[in-house]
mmCIF file of the N, C-alpha and C atoms, coordinates in Angstrom:
data_MODEL
# 
_entry.id   MODEL 
# 
loop_
_atom_site.group_PDB 
_atom_site.id 
_atom_site.type_symbol 
_atom_site.label_atom_id 
_atom_site.label_alt_id 
_atom_site.label_comp_id 
_atom_site.label_asym_id 
_atom_site.label_entity_id 
_atom_site.label_seq_id 
_atom_site.pdbx_PDB_ins_code 
_atom_site.Cartn_x 
_atom_site.Cartn_y 
_atom_site.Cartn_z 
_atom_site.occupancy 
_atom_site.B_iso_or_equiv 
_atom_site.pdbx_formal_charge 
_atom_site.auth_seq_id 
_atom_site.auth_comp_id 
_atom_site.auth_asym_id 
_atom_site.auth_atom_id 
_atom_site.pdbx_PDB_model_num 
ATOM 1   N N  . UNK A 1 1  ? 84.800 107.754 82.652  1.00 0.00 ? 1  UNK A N  1 
ATOM 2   C CA . UNK A 1 1  ? 84.162 106.585 82.534  1.00 0.00 ? 1  UNK A CA 1 
ATOM 3   C C  . UNK A 1 1  ? 85.155 105.574 82.678  1.00 0.00 ? 1  UNK A C  1 
ATOM 4   N N  . UNK A 1 2  ? 84.695 104.762 83.883  1.00 0.00 ? 2  UNK A N  1 
ATOM 5   C CA . UNK A 1 2  ? 85.479 103.327 84.050  1.00 0.00 ? 2  UNK A CA 1 
ATOM 6   C C  . UNK A 1 2  ? 85.767 102.318 82.745  1.00 0.00 ? 2  UNK A C  1 
ATOM 7   N N  . UNK A 1 3  ? 86.718 100.834 83.482  1.00 0.00 ? 3  UNK A N  1 
ATOM 8   C CA . UNK A 1 3  ? 86.834 99.932  82.568  1.00 0.00 ? 3  UNK A CA 1 
ATOM 9   C C  . UNK A 1 3  ? 85.727 99.195  82.228  1.00 0.00 ? 3  UNK A C  1 
ATOM 10  N N  . UNK A 1 4  ? 84.707 99.175  83.631  1.00 0.00 ? 4  UNK A N  1 
ATOM 11  C CA . UNK A 1 4  ? 83.234 98.428  82.951  1.00 0.00 ? 4  UNK A CA 1 
ATOM 12  C C  . UNK A 1 4  ? 82.224 99.483  82.210  1.00 0.00 ? 4  UNK A C  1 
ATOM 13  N N  . UNK A 1 5  ? 82.396 100.184 81.531  1.00 0.00 ? 5  UNK A N  1 
ATOM 14  C CA . UNK A 1 5  ? 81.564 101.101 81.080  1.00 0.00 ? 5  UNK A CA 1 
ATOM 15  C C  . UNK A 1 5  ? 80.843 102.130 81.663  1.00 0.00 ? 5  UNK A C  1 
ATOM 16  N N  . UNK A 1 6  ? 80.869 102.238 83.172  1.00 0.00 ? 6  UNK A N  1 
ATOM 17  C CA . UNK A 1 6  ? 80.072 103.141 83.710  1.00 0.00 ? 6  UNK A CA 1 
ATOM 18  C C  . UNK A 1 6  ? 80.528 104.225 84.140  1.00 0.00 ? 6  UNK A C  1 
ATOM 19  N N  . UNK A 1 7  ? 79.660 105.060 83.955  1.00 0.00 ? 7  UNK A N  1 
ATOM 20  C CA . UNK A 1 7  ? 80.302 106.903 84.680  1.00 0.00 ? 7  UNK A CA 1 
ATOM 21  C C  . UNK A 1 7  ? 80.041 106.898 86.144  1.00 0.00 ? 7  UNK A C  1 
ATOM 22  N N  . UNK A 1 8  ? 81.130 107.545 86.684  1.00 0.00 ? 8  UNK A N  1 
ATOM 23  C CA . UNK A 1 8  ? 80.737 108.285 88.113  1.00 0.00 ? 8  UNK A CA 1 
ATOM 24  C C  . UNK A 1 8  ? 79.873 109.758 87.792  1.00 0.00 ? 8  UNK A C  1 
ATOM 25  N N  . UNK A 1 9  ? 78.802 109.686 88.773  1.00 0.00 ? 9  UNK A N  1 
ATOM 26  C CA . UNK A 1 9  ? 77.792 110.796 88.893  1.00 0.00 ? 9  UNK A CA 1 
ATOM 27  C C  . UNK A 1 9  ? 78.335 111.807 90.161  1.00 0.00 ? 9  UNK A C  1 
ATOM 28  N N  . UNK A 1 10 ? 78.407 112.725 90.415  1.00 0.00 ? 10 UNK A N  1 
ATOM 29  C CA . UNK A 1 10 ? 77.768 113.879 91.811  1.00 0.00 ? 10 UNK A CA 1 
ATOM 30  C C  . UNK A 1 10 ? 76.310 114.102 91.557  1.00 0.00 ? 10 UNK A C  1 
ATOM 31  N N  . UNK A 1 11 ? 75.514 113.789 92.886  1.00 0.00 ? 11 UNK A N  1 
ATOM 32  C CA . UNK A 1 11 ? 74.219 114.049 92.955  1.00 0.00 ? 11 UNK A CA 1 
ATOM 33  C C  . UNK A 1 11 ? 74.032 113.926 94.741  1.00 0.00 ? 11 UNK A C  1 
ATOM 34  N N  . UNK A 1 12 ? 72.593 114.119 94.935  1.00 0.00 ? 12 UNK A N  1 
ATOM 35  C CA . UNK A 1 12 ? 72.221 114.066 96.309  1.00 0.00 ? 12 UNK A CA 1 
ATOM 36  C C  . UNK A 1 12 ? 70.905 113.682 96.128  1.00 0.00 ? 12 UNK A C  1 
ATOM 37  N N  . UNK A 1 13 ? 70.363 112.827 97.127  1.00 0.00 ? 13 UNK A N  1 
ATOM 38  C CA . UNK A 1 13 ? 69.204 112.848 96.988  1.00 0.00 ? 13 UNK A CA 1 
ATOM 39  C C  . UNK A 1 13 ? 68.127 113.756 97.704  1.00 0.00 ? 13 UNK A C  1 
ATOM 40  N N  . UNK A 1 14 ? 66.866 113.799 97.028  1.00 0.00 ? 14 UNK A N  1 
ATOM 41  C CA . UNK A 1 14 ? 65.894 114.938 97.541  1.00 0.00 ? 14 UNK A CA 1 
ATOM 42  C C  . UNK A 1 14 ? 65.597 115.134 99.144  1.00 0.00 ? 14 UNK A C  1 
ATOM 43  N N  . UNK A 1 15 ? 65.877 115.936 99.614  1.00 0.00 ? 15 UNK A N  1 
ATOM 44  C CA . UNK A 1 15 ? 65.743 116.440 100.936 1.00 0.00 ? 15 UNK A CA 1 
ATOM 45  C C  . UNK A 1 15 ? 67.255 116.075 101.927 1.00 0.00 ? 15 UNK A C  1 
ATOM 46  N N  . UNK A 1 16 ? 68.276 115.933 101.272 1.00 0.00 ? 16 UNK A N  1 
ATOM 47  C CA . UNK A 1 16 ? 69.685 115.420 101.781 1.00 0.00 ? 16 UNK A CA 1 
ATOM 48  C C  . UNK A 1 16 ? 70.491 116.574 101.203 1.00 0.00 ? 16 UNK A C  1 
ATOM 49  N N  . UNK A 1 17 ? 71.439 117.242 102.621 1.00 0.00 ? 17 UNK A N  1 
ATOM 50  C CA . UNK A 1 17 ? 72.173 118.053 101.809 1.00 0.00 ? 17 UNK A CA 1 
ATOM 51  C C  . UNK A 1 17 ? 73.516 117.668 101.262 1.00 0.00 ? 17 UNK A C  1 
ATOM 52  N N  . UNK A 1 18 ? 73.967 116.517 101.863 1.00 0.00 ? 18 UNK A N  1 
ATOM 53  C CA . UNK A 1 18 ? 74.989 115.868 101.551 1.00 0.00 ? 18 UNK A CA 1 
ATOM 54  C C  . UNK A 1 18 ? 74.732 115.353 99.842  1.00 0.00 ? 18 UNK A C  1 
ATOM 55  N N  . UNK A 1 19 ? 75.845 115.629 99.182  1.00 0.00 ? 19 UNK A N  1 
ATOM 56  C CA . UNK A 1 19 ? 76.147 114.923 97.872  1.00 0.00 ? 19 UNK A CA 1 
ATOM 57  C C  . UNK A 1 19 ? 77.098 113.626 98.059  1.00 0.00 ? 19 UNK A C  1 
ATOM 58  N N  . UNK A 1 20 ? 76.926 113.221 97.014  1.00 0.00 ? 20 UNK A N  1 
ATOM 59  C CA . UNK A 1 20 ? 77.837 111.603 96.940  1.00 0.00 ? 20 UNK A CA 1 
ATOM 60  C C  . UNK A 1 20 ? 78.322 111.239 95.672  1.00 0.00 ? 20 UNK A C  1 
ATOM 61  N N  . UNK A 1 21 ? 79.026 110.153 95.269  1.00 0.00 ? 21 UNK A N  1 
ATOM 62  C CA . UNK A 1 21 ? 79.642 109.960 93.939  1.00 0.00 ? 21 UNK A CA 1 
ATOM 63  C C  . UNK A 1 21 ? 79.170 108.701 93.672  1.00 0.00 ? 21 UNK A C  1 
ATOM 64  N N  . UNK A 1 22 ? 78.436 108.243 92.467  1.00 0.00 ? 22 UNK A N  1 
ATOM 65  C CA . UNK A 1 22 ? 77.875 106.897 92.533  1.00 0.00 ? 22 UNK A CA 1 
ATOM 66  C C  . UNK A 1 22 ? 77.806 106.610 91.074  1.00 0.00 ? 22 UNK A C  1 
ATOM 67  N N  . UNK A 1 23 ? 77.164 105.674 90.614  1.00 0.00 ? 23 UNK A N  1 
ATOM 68  C CA . UNK A 1 23 ? 76.931 105.281 89.453  1.00 0.00 ? 23 UNK A CA 1 
ATOM 69  C C  . UNK A 1 23 ? 75.418 105.274 89.358  1.00 0.00 ? 23 UNK A C  1 
ATOM 70  N N  . UNK A 1 24 ? 74.876 105.187 88.175  1.00 0.00 ? 24 UNK A N  1 
ATOM 71  C CA . UNK A 1 24 ? 73.282 105.236 87.901  1.00 0.00 ? 24 UNK A CA 1 
ATOM 72  C C  . UNK A 1 24 ? 72.564 103.883 87.674  1.00 0.00 ? 24 UNK A C  1 
ATOM 73  N N  . UNK A 1 25 ? 71.864 103.473 88.625  1.00 0.00 ? 25 UNK A N  1 
ATOM 74  C CA . UNK A 1 25 ? 71.284 102.313 88.367  1.00 0.00 ? 25 UNK A CA 1 
ATOM 75  C C  . UNK A 1 25 ? 70.862 102.043 87.204  1.00 0.00 ? 25 UNK A C  1 
ATOM 76  N N  . UNK A 1 26 ? 70.040 102.709 86.115  1.00 0.00 ? 26 UNK A N  1 
ATOM 77  C CA . UNK A 1 26 ? 69.746 102.460 84.823  1.00 0.00 ? 26 UNK A CA 1 
ATOM 78  C C  . UNK A 1 26 ? 70.949 102.011 83.923  1.00 0.00 ? 26 UNK A C  1 
ATOM 79  N N  . UNK A 1 27 ? 72.156 102.797 84.093  1.00 0.00 ? 27 UNK A N  1 
ATOM 80  C CA . UNK A 1 27 ? 73.508 101.983 83.843  1.00 0.00 ? 27 UNK A CA 1 
ATOM 81  C C  . UNK A 1 27 ? 73.947 101.105 83.839  1.00 0.00 ? 27 UNK A C  1 
ATOM 82  N N  . UNK A 1 28 ? 74.028 100.592 85.369  1.00 0.00 ? 28 UNK A N  1 
ATOM 83  C CA . UNK A 1 28 ? 74.122 99.562  85.818  1.00 0.00 ? 28 UNK A CA 1 
ATOM 84  C C  . UNK A 1 28 ? 73.214 98.546  85.193  1.00 0.00 ? 28 UNK A C  1 
ATOM 85  N N  . UNK A 1 29 ? 71.683 98.429  85.198  1.00 0.00 ? 29 UNK A N  1 
ATOM 86  C CA . UNK A 1 29 ? 71.219 97.477  84.670  1.00 0.00 ? 29 UNK A CA 1 
ATOM 87  C C  . UNK A 1 29 ? 71.071 97.453  83.380  1.00 0.00 ? 29 UNK A C  1 
ATOM 88  N N  . UNK A 1 30 ? 72.081 97.717  82.537  1.00 0.00 ? 30 UNK A N  1 
ATOM 89  C CA . UNK A 1 30 ? 72.312 97.530  81.235  1.00 0.00 ? 30 UNK A CA 1 
ATOM 90  C C  . UNK A 1 30 ? 73.721 96.488  81.326  1.00 0.00 ? 30 UNK A C  1 
ATOM 91  N N  . UNK A 1 31 ? 74.350 96.361  82.157  1.00 0.00 ? 31 UNK A N  1 
ATOM 92  C CA . UNK A 1 31 ? 75.486 95.909  82.393  1.00 0.00 ? 31 UNK A CA 1 
ATOM 93  C C  . UNK A 1 31 ? 75.408 94.689  83.372  1.00 0.00 ? 31 UNK A C  1 
ATOM 94  N N  . UNK A 1 32 ? 75.006 95.082  84.379  1.00 0.00 ? 32 UNK A N  1 
ATOM 95  C CA . UNK A 1 32 ? 74.596 93.693  85.251  1.00 0.00 ? 32 UNK A CA 1 
ATOM 96  C C  . UNK A 1 32 ? 73.257 93.950  86.061  1.00 0.00 ? 32 UNK A C  1 
ATOM 97  N N  . UNK A 1 33 ? 72.217 93.687  85.324  1.00 0.00 ? 33 UNK A N  1 
ATOM 98  C CA . UNK A 1 33 ? 71.073 93.542  85.959  1.00 0.00 ? 33 UNK A CA 1 
ATOM 99  C C  . UNK A 1 33 ? 70.839 93.223  87.496  1.00 0.00 ? 33 UNK A C  1 
ATOM 100 N N  . UNK A 1 34 ? 71.471 92.127  87.588  1.00 0.00 ? 34 UNK A N  1 
ATOM 101 C CA . UNK A 1 34 ? 71.256 91.575  89.376  1.00 0.00 ? 34 UNK A CA 1 
ATOM 102 C C  . UNK A 1 34 ? 71.875 92.479  90.352  1.00 0.00 ? 34 UNK A C  1 
ATOM 103 N N  . UNK A 1 35 ? 72.545 93.744  89.354  1.00 0.00 ? 35 UNK A N  1 
ATOM 104 C CA . UNK A 1 35 ? 73.328 94.543  90.646  1.00 0.00 ? 35 UNK A CA 1 
ATOM 105 C C  . UNK A 1 35 ? 72.273 95.685  90.859  1.00 0.00 ? 35 UNK A C  1 
ATOM 106 N N  . UNK A 1 36 ? 71.117 95.926  90.308  1.00 0.00 ? 36 UNK A N  1 
ATOM 107 C CA . UNK A 1 36 ? 69.916 96.382  90.571  1.00 0.00 ? 36 UNK A CA 1 
ATOM 108 C C  . UNK A 1 36 ? 68.684 96.169  91.161  1.00 0.00 ? 36 UNK A C  1 
ATOM 109 N N  . UNK A 1 37 ? 68.219 96.782  92.452  1.00 0.00 ? 37 UNK A N  1 
ATOM 110 C CA . UNK A 1 37 ? 67.269 96.577  92.873  1.00 0.00 ? 37 UNK A CA 1 
ATOM 111 C C  . UNK A 1 37 ? 65.985 97.606  93.045  1.00 0.00 ? 37 UNK A C  1 
ATOM 112 N N  . UNK A 1 38 ? 65.083 97.376  94.039  1.00 0.00 ? 38 UNK A N  1 
ATOM 113 C CA . UNK A 1 38 ? 64.574 98.469  94.385  1.00 0.00 ? 38 UNK A CA 1 
ATOM 114 C C  . UNK A 1 38 ? 64.192 98.818  96.054  1.00 0.00 ? 38 UNK A C  1 
ATOM 115 N N  . UNK A 1 39 ? 64.368 99.549  96.268  1.00 0.00 ? 39 UNK A N  1 
ATOM 116 C CA . UNK A 1 39 ? 64.156 99.775  97.519  1.00 0.00 ? 39 UNK A CA 1 
ATOM 117 C C  . UNK A 1 39 ? 62.710 99.789  98.638  1.00 0.00 ? 39 UNK A C  1 
ATOM 118 N N  . UNK A 1 40 ? 62.480 100.095 99.781  1.00 0.00 ? 40 UNK A N  1 
ATOM 119 C CA . UNK A 1 40 ? 61.457 99.972  100.202 1.00 0.00 ? 40 UNK A CA 1 
ATOM 120 C C  . UNK A 1 40 ? 60.281 100.575 99.651  1.00 0.00 ? 40 UNK A C  1 
ATOM 121 N N  . UNK A 1 41 ? 60.765 101.906 98.992  1.00 0.00 ? 41 UNK A N  1 
ATOM 122 C CA . UNK A 1 41 ? 59.947 103.115 98.344  1.00 0.00 ? 41 UNK A CA 1 
ATOM 123 C C  . UNK A 1 41 ? 59.677 103.038 97.016  1.00 0.00 ? 41 UNK A C  1 
ATOM 124 N N  . UNK A 1 42 ? 60.241 101.689 96.534  1.00 0.00 ? 42 UNK A N  1 
ATOM 125 C CA . UNK A 1 42 ? 60.120 101.669 95.322  1.00 0.00 ? 42 UNK A CA 1 
ATOM 126 C C  . UNK A 1 42 ? 61.121 102.085 94.159  1.00 0.00 ? 42 UNK A C  1 
ATOM 127 N N  . UNK A 1 43 ? 62.253 102.878 94.855  1.00 0.00 ? 43 UNK A N  1 
ATOM 128 C CA . UNK A 1 43 ? 63.180 103.558 94.184  1.00 0.00 ? 43 UNK A CA 1 
ATOM 129 C C  . UNK A 1 43 ? 64.282 102.412 93.301  1.00 0.00 ? 43 UNK A C  1 
ATOM 130 N N  . UNK A 1 44 ? 65.126 102.625 92.563  1.00 0.00 ? 44 UNK A N  1 
ATOM 131 C CA . UNK A 1 44 ? 66.082 101.715 91.955  1.00 0.00 ? 44 UNK A CA 1 
ATOM 132 C C  . UNK A 1 44 ? 67.164 102.013 92.723  1.00 0.00 ? 44 UNK A C  1 
ATOM 133 N N  . UNK A 1 45 ? 67.919 100.852 93.367  1.00 0.00 ? 45 UNK A N  1 
ATOM 134 C CA . UNK A 1 45 ? 69.278 101.173 94.241  1.00 0.00 ? 45 UNK A CA 1 
ATOM 135 C C  . UNK A 1 45 ? 70.334 100.145 93.758  1.00 0.00 ? 45 UNK A C  1 
ATOM 136 N N  . UNK A 1 46 ? 71.352 100.492 94.025  1.00 0.00 ? 46 UNK A N  1 
ATOM 137 C CA . UNK A 1 46 ? 72.714 99.524  93.197  1.00 0.00 ? 46 UNK A CA 1 
ATOM 138 C C  . UNK A 1 46 ? 73.284 98.646  94.495  1.00 0.00 ? 46 UNK A C  1 
ATOM 139 N N  . UNK A 1 47 ? 73.589 97.531  94.102  1.00 0.00 ? 47 UNK A N  1 
ATOM 140 C CA . UNK A 1 47 ? 74.380 96.919  95.125  1.00 0.00 ? 47 UNK A CA 1 
ATOM 141 C C  . UNK A 1 47 ? 75.953 96.932  94.777  1.00 0.00 ? 47 UNK A C  1 
ATOM 142 N N  . UNK A 1 48 ? 76.337 97.796  95.556  1.00 0.00 ? 48 UNK A N  1 
ATOM 143 C CA . UNK A 1 48 ? 77.949 98.444  95.209  1.00 0.00 ? 48 UNK A CA 1 
ATOM 144 C C  . UNK A 1 48 ? 78.953 97.468  95.311  1.00 0.00 ? 48 UNK A C  1 
ATOM 145 N N  . UNK A 1 49 ? 78.699 96.795  96.203  1.00 0.00 ? 49 UNK A N  1 
ATOM 146 C CA . UNK A 1 49 ? 79.249 95.375  96.733  1.00 0.00 ? 49 UNK A CA 1 
ATOM 147 C C  . UNK A 1 49 ? 79.719 94.642  95.396  1.00 0.00 ? 49 UNK A C  1 
ATOM 148 N N  . UNK A 1 50 ? 78.508 93.983  94.870  1.00 0.00 ? 50 UNK A N  1 
ATOM 149 C CA . UNK A 1 50 ? 78.264 93.160  93.803  1.00 0.00 ? 50 UNK A CA 1 
ATOM 150 C C  . UNK A 1 50 ? 79.313 93.742  92.559  1.00 0.00 ? 50 UNK A C  1 
ATOM 151 N N  . UNK A 1 51 ? 79.432 95.150  92.357  1.00 0.00 ? 51 UNK A N  1 
ATOM 152 C CA . UNK A 1 51 ? 80.294 95.780  91.620  1.00 0.00 ? 51 UNK A CA 1 
ATOM 153 C C  . UNK A 1 51 ? 81.683 95.692  91.963  1.00 0.00 ? 51 UNK A C  1 
ATOM 154 N N  . UNK A 1 52 ? 81.923 95.743  93.001  1.00 0.00 ? 52 UNK A N  1 
ATOM 155 C CA . UNK A 1 52 ? 83.302 96.000  93.698  1.00 0.00 ? 52 UNK A CA 1 
ATOM 156 C C  . UNK A 1 52 ? 83.816 97.587  93.863  1.00 0.00 ? 52 UNK A C  1 
ATOM 157 N N  . UNK A 1 53 ? 82.634 98.236  94.201  1.00 0.00 ? 53 UNK A N  1 
ATOM 158 C CA . UNK A 1 53 ? 82.632 99.427  94.116  1.00 0.00 ? 53 UNK A CA 1 
ATOM 159 C C  . UNK A 1 53 ? 82.308 99.755  95.471  1.00 0.00 ? 53 UNK A C  1 
ATOM 160 N N  . UNK A 1 54 ? 82.568 101.316 95.995  1.00 0.00 ? 54 UNK A N  1 
ATOM 161 C CA . UNK A 1 54 ? 82.257 102.047 97.400  1.00 0.00 ? 54 UNK A CA 1 
ATOM 162 C C  . UNK A 1 54 ? 81.564 102.879 96.845  1.00 0.00 ? 54 UNK A C  1 
ATOM 163 N N  . UNK A 1 55 ? 80.249 103.204 97.680  1.00 0.00 ? 55 UNK A N  1 
ATOM 164 C CA . UNK A 1 55 ? 79.422 104.057 97.639  1.00 0.00 ? 55 UNK A CA 1 
ATOM 165 C C  . UNK A 1 55 ? 80.133 105.343 98.641  1.00 0.00 ? 55 UNK A C  1 
ATOM 166 N N  . UNK A 1 56 ? 80.019 106.344 98.008  1.00 0.00 ? 56 UNK A N  1 
ATOM 167 C CA . UNK A 1 56 ? 81.093 107.759 98.589  1.00 0.00 ? 56 UNK A CA 1 
ATOM 168 C C  . UNK A 1 56 ? 80.439 108.932 98.369  1.00 0.00 ? 56 UNK A C  1 
ATOM 169 N N  . UNK A 1 57 ? 80.837 109.750 99.943  1.00 0.00 ? 57 UNK A N  1 
ATOM 170 C CA . UNK A 1 57 ? 80.396 110.776 99.468  1.00 0.00 ? 57 UNK A CA 1 
ATOM 171 C C  . UNK A 1 57 ? 81.155 111.844 98.859  1.00 0.00 ? 57 UNK A C  1 
ATOM 172 N N  . UNK A 1 58 ? 80.415 113.027 98.452  1.00 0.00 ? 58 UNK A N  1 
ATOM 173 C CA . UNK A 1 58 ? 81.812 113.971 97.836  1.00 0.00 ? 58 UNK A CA 1 
ATOM 174 C C  . UNK A 1 58 ? 82.715 114.473 98.496  1.00 0.00 ? 58 UNK A C  1 
ATOM 175 N N  . UNK A 1 59 ? 82.620 114.390 99.844  1.00 0.00 ? 59 UNK A N  1 
ATOM 176 C CA . UNK A 1 59 ? 83.810 114.820 100.452 1.00 0.00 ? 59 UNK A CA 1 
ATOM 177 C C  . UNK A 1 59 ? 84.630 113.916 100.832 1.00 0.00 ? 59 UNK A C  1 
ATOM 178 N N  . UNK A 1 60 ? 84.192 112.543 100.519 1.00 0.00 ? 60 UNK A N  1 
ATOM 179 C CA . UNK A 1 60 ? 85.459 111.714 100.658 1.00 0.00 ? 60 UNK A CA 1 
ATOM 180 C C  . UNK A 1 60 ? 85.859 111.441 99.476  1.00 0.00 ? 60 UNK A C  1 
ATOM 181 N N  . UNK A 1 61 ? 85.242 111.788 98.493  1.00 0.00 ? 61 UNK A N  1 
ATOM 182 C CA . UNK A 1 61 ? 86.001 111.560 96.827  1.00 0.00 ? 61 UNK A CA 1 
ATOM 183 C C  . UNK A 1 61 ? 86.656 112.937 96.809  1.00 0.00 ? 61 UNK A C  1 
ATOM 184 N N  . UNK A 1 62 ? 86.585 114.161 97.121  1.00 0.00 ? 62 UNK A N  1 
ATOM 185 C CA . UNK A 1 62 ? 87.894 115.166 96.971  1.00 0.00 ? 62 UNK A CA 1 
ATOM 186 C C  . UNK A 1 62 ? 88.757 114.814 97.868  1.00 0.00 ? 62 UNK A C  1 
ATOM 187 N N  . UNK A 1 63 ? 88.556 114.336 99.292  1.00 0.00 ? 63 UNK A N  1 
ATOM 188 C CA . UNK A 1 63 ? 89.923 114.336 100.053 1.00 0.00 ? 63 UNK A CA 1 
ATOM 189 C C  . UNK A 1 63 ? 90.629 113.149 99.921  1.00 0.00 ? 63 UNK A C  1 
ATOM 190 N N  . UNK A 1 64 ? 90.107 112.308 98.756  1.00 0.00 ? 64 UNK A N  1 
ATOM 191 C CA . UNK A 1 64 ? 91.002 111.502 98.753  1.00 0.00 ? 64 UNK A CA 1 
ATOM 192 C C  . UNK A 1 64 ? 90.709 109.833 99.570  1.00 0.00 ? 64 UNK A C  1 
ATOM 193 N N  . UNK A 1 65 ? 89.954 110.216 100.307 1.00 0.00 ? 65 UNK A N  1 
ATOM 194 C CA . UNK A 1 65 ? 89.703 109.205 101.703 1.00 0.00 ? 65 UNK A CA 1 
ATOM 195 C C  . UNK A 1 65 ? 88.989 107.784 100.659 1.00 0.00 ? 65 UNK A C  1 
ATOM 196 N N  . UNK A 1 66 ? 89.351 107.253 99.848  1.00 0.00 ? 66 UNK A N  1 
ATOM 197 C CA . UNK A 1 66 ? 88.692 106.271 98.996  1.00 0.00 ? 66 UNK A CA 1 
ATOM 198 C C  . UNK A 1 66 ? 89.859 105.096 98.715  1.00 0.00 ? 66 UNK A C  1 
ATOM 199 N N  . UNK A 1 67 ? 89.524 103.992 98.279  1.00 0.00 ? 67 UNK A N  1 
ATOM 200 C CA . UNK A 1 67 ? 90.830 102.972 97.668  1.00 0.00 ? 67 UNK A CA 1 
ATOM 201 C C  . UNK A 1 67 ? 90.871 103.661 96.471  1.00 0.00 ? 67 UNK A C  1 
ATOM 202 N N  . UNK A 1 68 ? 92.282 103.645 95.943  1.00 0.00 ? 68 UNK A N  1 
ATOM 203 C CA . UNK A 1 68 ? 92.971 103.935 94.631  1.00 0.00 ? 68 UNK A CA 1 
ATOM 204 C C  . UNK A 1 68 ? 92.179 102.753 93.517  1.00 0.00 ? 68 UNK A C  1 
ATOM 205 N N  . UNK A 1 69 ? 91.508 101.531 94.289  1.00 0.00 ? 69 UNK A N  1 
ATOM 206 C CA . UNK A 1 69 ? 91.104 100.633 93.092  1.00 0.00 ? 69 UNK A CA 1 
ATOM 207 C C  . UNK A 1 69 ? 89.593 101.285 92.409  1.00 0.00 ? 69 UNK A C  1 
ATOM 208 N N  . UNK A 1 70 ? 89.315 101.884 93.232  1.00 0.00 ? 70 UNK A N  1 
ATOM 209 C CA . UNK A 1 70 ? 88.001 102.519 92.619  1.00 0.00 ? 70 UNK A CA 1 
ATOM 210 C C  . UNK A 1 70 ? 88.048 103.551 91.553  1.00 0.00 ? 70 UNK A C  1 
ATOM 211 N N  . UNK A 1 71 ? 89.138 104.177 91.648  1.00 0.00 ? 71 UNK A N  1 
ATOM 212 C CA . UNK A 1 71 ? 89.541 105.154 90.467  1.00 0.00 ? 71 UNK A CA 1 
ATOM 213 C C  . UNK A 1 71 ? 89.760 103.999 89.015  1.00 0.00 ? 71 UNK A C  1 
ATOM 214 N N  . UNK A 1 72 ? 90.668 103.058 89.144  1.00 0.00 ? 72 UNK A N  1 
ATOM 215 C CA . UNK A 1 72 ? 90.677 102.273 88.049  1.00 0.00 ? 72 UNK A CA 1 
ATOM 216 C C  . UNK A 1 72 ? 90.075 101.196 87.383  1.00 0.00 ? 72 UNK A C  1 
ATOM 217 N N  . UNK A 1 73 ? 88.790 101.280 88.173  1.00 0.00 ? 73 UNK A N  1 
ATOM 218 C CA . UNK A 1 73 ? 88.041 100.442 87.589  1.00 0.00 ? 73 UNK A CA 1 
ATOM 219 C C  . UNK A 1 73 ? 86.941 100.720 86.536  1.00 0.00 ? 73 UNK A C  1 
# 
């Protein structure tokens, strides 16, 4: 769990073979509702910039190709 109370999850989108590491919009909405919106298809989306986080692929995460600041939040 990050200091802001959010958890990181590994997931993939339907029809996408790539895995990602990120936060869940429903959890973000409880902490910062303004950081959650809906995309053109009506799905919840997260404004990672507003949270000070990066949207990462699983490969980025496991290879360490990300900022150490992401880990400390």
